[in-house]
N, C-alpha and C positions, 0 to 999 in steps of 0.2 A: 517071152513077152514081145520082143522086137519082131520075131517072125510072125506072130499073130497080128500085130499091129500093121505090118507090111501087107499081110494078106487082106486085112479089112480095108486098108486104103486102096488096094488094087480092086477089090470088089466094088467099092463105092465109085471108083473112077470108071468102071466098065459097065455099070448098070444103066438102064434107060430111064431111070426115075431120078427125081430130085429128092435128096434127103435134107430135111430141115430139123434143126434142134432149137427149141424155144424154151425159155424159162417159164416159171409159174405166172408171169405177167404177160406172156405172149410175145416177149422180145426175142428176136432171132439171135442165137449165139453161134450158129453154124449153118451154112448152106453149101451143099455140094457143088462142085464145079459144073455139073451137068446143067445147072440153071442157065449158064451162058449159052450152051448149045441149043437148049430147048426154048428159052425165052429171051435171050440176048442180054440178060442182066449179069453183072459181075458179082460174085458172091460177097466180096468185101464191101460192096455198096449197100448190101442188105443187112449186114450185121448191125445190130443195135436198133433196128426198126421193128415195128410191130408186124407180126406175121399177117395180120388181117389187111394191112396196106398192100400186100403183094397178091392177095387173092382177087379173083374176078368178083365184081360187085354182086353178081347173082349168087355166088357161093358163100358170101360172107356170113349170112345169118346161120346157115347150116354149120359152117366151121366154128363160129362162136359157140353154138349150142354144143357141139361135140367137144370142143376144148373145155368148156365149163363142166361137162359131164366127166371128163377125164380128171379134172381137178378135184371134183367131189369124190370120185372113186379113190384117188390117191390119198386124200385126207381121211377117208374112212378106213384105209388100210394102216394108217400110222397111229 
């Protein structure tokens, strides 16, 4: 398990994307460190905030729609 965890952490640290984990309310629980390199934000400053606050205003409607669709799919599967 530790080896797999170390491998996942190395992958996250070395990709060119930002990984964000949010709860069912859209609150950020995790933001990968690449957010600093790409956007200048510190991950710890984003934890506890709504994901929608960090999105470009033009993208917010589409993101909210996709997020709500994911929630509906998840609730249909349980």
